[in-house]
C-alpha positions, 0 to 999 in steps of 0.5 A, a space after each residue: 500499500 502506498 503511504 498516505 501523504 493526509 488523511 480526513 477523517 470525520 471533519 465537519 464544518 457549520 454555518 450560522 443561517 441567518 433567519 429572515 424573521 427577527 426573532 427567529 432563532 438561527 438554524 445551522 447550515 451543514 458545509 460538511 458533514 464526517 468527511 473521510 478520505 485519503 490521497 497517497 503521496 504522488 496521487 491526484 483526487 480529483 474532488 467533484 460537486 456542484 457550486 455549494 456541496 463543500 469541496 472548496 470549504 474541505 481544501 480550505 480547512 485543509 489548507 487552515 485557512 477555515 478551522 473545522 468543528 469537529 474530526 481531523 487533517 492528518 498530514 503526513 502524520 501529525 493531526 495539524 486540525 488543533 495546530 493554532 495558525 502561528 505554530 502550523 507556520 513550519 508547514 505553511 511550505 509544505 501545504 499551499 493552496 493555489 485558487 479559483 480567481 487569479 486576480 484576486 490572490 495577486 496584490 495589485 501593488 506590487 509587482 510580480 518579482 515583489 510578489 513572489 520575493 514575498 511570498 518566500 520571505 514569509 516563509 523564512 526565505 530572507 535572502 535575496 540571493 537564495 530567494 532570486 535562485 528559487 524564481 530562477 530555477 522555477 520560473 521557465 517551469 510554468 512557462 514565463 520569463 525573467 520579464 515579467 518580474 518587472 511587471 504588476 498583475 495588471 497588465 497580464 493575462 488571465 492564463 499568466 496570472 495563474 501561472 503566477 499563482 502555480 510558481 507561488 505554490 511551489 517555490 516554497 517545494 511543497 509536498 502536498 497541492 490543493 488546487 480550487 477549480 484553478 481554470 473556471 475563470 480561464 477562457 476556453 482556450 487557456 484552460 488546456 495549457 494550464 491543464 497540461 502545464 499542471 500534469 507536467 508538473 505533477 509528474 515531474 516534481 512528484 505532487 501530492 494534489 487535491 484537485 477541485 472541480 465541477 467539471 466532470 471531463 476535467 476531474 476525469 483529465 487531471 486524476 487518479 481517484 474521484 470524490 464524488 461530494 453533495 450537500 456537505 457529505 461523499 456520496 462515492 469515490 474511487 477509481 477515475 476510469 471507473 467512477 467516470 464510465 461506472 458511476 453507481 450513486 444516482 447523483 453520480 450518473 445524473 452528473 455524468 448524464 448531464 455533462 454539459 448542464 454540468 459544465 455551464 453550471 446551471 445546476 438545479 435550485 434545490 442543491 443550493 436552498 439551505 433549507 433542503 440543505 439543513 436537515 435531520 440526520 434520518 434521511 439521504 440527503 438526494 432523496 429529494 432528486 432520487 429517481 429510486 427514492 424510497 420511505 426508506 430512503 426517507 427515513 433512514 440515512 444509507 451508509 459508505 459501503 464497498 462494492 468494489 476494490 476502492 470503490 465506495 458508493 452510499 446508497 441503499 440501493 446500489 448493490 
């Protein structure tokens, strides 16, 4: 068995939802509900689900941008869940996140060179010579040249900005990267370039990656394994080709049968309705949309069960 670089155990995150009525108590919205998965060293795991399913929240908890309410994140054998942000600074260089919108990730007041040097300074690399050496060694890896270092973010295209964001992540010599919708803000003509770049970098640097997207075609292209998430819960996980060609959960089958709708993010409003999400633990979360829903689905919550090697499905009737 390959060594696991990260394990997520029973991860939970809730938010209080403001009420429309003044005196009514705020309800709890469960964004992430008892999520469990792992990523092996050198592996890319795709996390897919429609908008609002909690996938970005999972990524932000792993990178310590958010605190969880329960559960554990085990990174390289150590539980980092309860580690303070100050203590986590020592591991910050090892866990990096590439964000969806590169325009908001780059400080518009700094040149690209200044942004890169500041990223190195934040992890303790303060010697200017060492900073320059690291930048020079990696800038060509993302398809950029030194001439871009004196430019400001607004002088770069969307694709060039995302290349710089990828470079920032690589500068710290990470062992694990969370890539959150890294091409969704880019033109279609640029998306393939960035995806191919990331695949080549993953192979060259043997990166372990959690690749988050709402696009099943992109997840299939980038991933070794796929995790399907719906309303804060994992409903199916397995090897990439197994899920893509023979997904067993009704929600996975819905994604497979409506790829065009998914790519346009034209999903049912039910999935984003907080009133629909705020429910008890005695009902299948997909029941309101499931064509195979029975009375059992409305009174008993299914558990993840293994139906094949590393293939897990949360459904009463998967067999």
